[in-house]
C-alpha positions, 0 to 999 in steps of 0.5 A: 897256661902254667897251672898256678899262674893267675889269670887277670879275670878283670875283678872276678877273683876278687868277687870269688874272695867276697863270695867265699867270705860270705859262705864261710861266715854262714858256715862257721855261725851255723857251726855254732861260732859267734863272729867277732869280725870280719875283714879286721884291719889293723896296722899289722894287716887284716884276717878275714873272719875272727871268730869265738868258739864257746864249744871247743874242746879246749874251753872257749877260743878265739879264733883268726879264720883264713878264708881260701875260695877257688873256682876249682881243687884241679891242681891243688887245695885252697888251703895250701895257699896258706903259706909260712908267711900267710900264718906270720902275717895272721900271727902278728894281726892276732897279737895285735887284736889280742893287745887291746882287747881281753883274751885272758882264760881264752886259747888262740887258735888259727882256721883255715875255711877252704872253698872250691866254687865250681857251679852247678855243684854245690860248694865244698866247704872245708873247715880246718881247726887249729891249722897251724 
C-alpha cells in the first residue's frame, strides 16, 4: 500500500485521535497551561484544545492547539499534517473565539502537539509552540 494512503481501520483512527487529545491535554496541564476549551466548535470549525499560557516569555497568551496523533512516524511526522489549509481553518476559529471574549493584552498563538503512539514504546509527545 502507498505509504500516505489512509487505511480504513473501522474507527481506530478516531480512537487514536481521542487518545492523542487526552494525552495532549494532560501534557499541556503538566507544562502549567490552563485548558480553556477542548473540542471547541463554532461556525468556523473546531479547535482541538485552547489553552491559556501565563508563563510564556512574551507575556500571557491564548494558544489554539492542533493535536496530531499517528501510530508511526516512519514516513512522515504528525506535525507535517498541519498544512496551509488547516492553518487557515484554525486561524478562522481563533478569530471567532476571540471576537466573543476579551483578549485585550493577550498574545494569540498557534501550537501543535504531535504524538506518536507506537506500543509497546512510551508515547512520543512534541509540543511546538508558535508553530505558525
